[in-house]
C-alpha positions in Angstrom: 77.9 -62.1 -7.6 77.8 -59.4 -10.1 81.5 -58.9 -9.7 82.1 -62.5 -10.1 80.1 -62.6 -13.3 81.8 -59.7 -14.7 85.2 -61.0 -14.2 84.2 -64.5 -15.4 83.4 -62.8 -18.7 87.1 -61.8 -19.3 88.6 -64.2 -21.5 92.3 -63.2 -20.7 94.3 -62.0 -17.7 93.4 -58.3 -17.3 94.0 -55.3 -15.3 90.7 -54.3 -14.0 89.1 -51.6 -11.8 86.0 -52.5 -9.9 83.9 -49.5 -8.9 81.4 -50.5 -6.4 78.9 -48.7 -4.2 78.9 -51.7 -1.8 81.2 -51.4 1.2 80.8 -55.1 1.5 82.3 -56.0 -1.8 85.1 -53.4 -1.5 86.0 -54.4 2.2 85.7 -58.1 1.2 88.2 -57.9 -1.6 90.7 -55.5 0.1 90.5 -56.6 3.6 88.6 -59.9 4.4 89.8 -62.1 1.5 93.5 -61.8 2.5 92.9 -62.5 6.0 90.6 -65.4 5.4 93.2 -66.9 2.9 96.0 -66.5 5.5 93.9 -68.1 8.4 92.9 -71.2 6.3 89.4 -69.6 5.4 88.5 -68.8 9.1 87.7 -65.5 10.8 89.7 -64.4 13.7 87.0 -66.0 16.0 87.6 -69.3 13.9 84.3 -69.0 12.0 83.8 -69.7 8.3 83.0 -66.7 6.2 79.4 -66.1 5.2 79.0 -67.0 1.5 82.3 -68.8 1.5 81.7 -70.5 -1.8 81.1 -67.1 -3.6 84.2 -65.6 -1.9 86.3 -68.6 -3.0 85.1 -68.2 -6.4 85.9 -64.5 -6.4 89.3 -65.2 -4.8 90.2 -67.5 -7.7 89.3 -64.9 -10.2 91.4 -62.4 -8.2 94.2 -64.5 -8.7 93.8 -64.4 -12.5 93.4 -60.7 -12.8 95.1 -57.6 -11.5 92.2 -56.0 -9.6 91.9 -52.7 -8.0 88.7 -51.6 -6.0 87.2 -48.2 -5.7 84.3 -47.6 -3.3 81.9 -44.7 -4.4 79.3 -43.5 -2.3 76.3 -43.9 -4.2 74.4 -41.4 -2.2 76.8 -38.7 -3.5 76.5 -38.3 -7.4 79.5 -36.1 -7.2 81.7 -39.0 -6.1 84.1 -39.6 -9.0 85.2 -43.1 -10.0 88.4 -43.5 -11.9 88.9 -41.9 -15.3 87.2 -43.8 -17.9 84.8 -45.5 -15.7 81.1 -45.5 -16.4 79.3 -43.7 -13.6 77.1 -45.7 -11.3 73.5 -44.8 -11.6 72.0 -43.6 -8.2 69.6 -46.5 -8.1 72.0 -49.2 -9.1 74.1 -49.4 -6.0 76.3 -52.4 -7.2 79.3 -52.0 -9.3 81.0 -51.6 -12.9 84.1 -52.9 -14.2 86.6 -50.8 -16.2 89.1 -52.6 -18.2 92.3 -50.7 -18.1 94.4 -52.7 -20.6 95.0 -56.2 -21.8 98.1 -58.0 -20.6 100.3 -59.2 -23.4 99.5 -56.4 -25.8 
């Protein structure tokens, strides 16, 4: 939900890097969403994804923005994120968004 809210706060199409300590979020964006979309929002076993409404909401936002995902191990404070990203506090375990540039500028 935090990634959705962060992307919803962007008022223009943007290039964004989502830095997350959640493998669920990272894999969902990079692996599962494209597969669900291609399979009519069904898993390979024919089941609907859990939290489908949230994943569809995120999918719509990903269509608006150029989004990259970087997973960081929150247990390893030496794990670097992309240059310019705010480091994740060890107790946060969620995400940060780095706005790389504004489209059209």
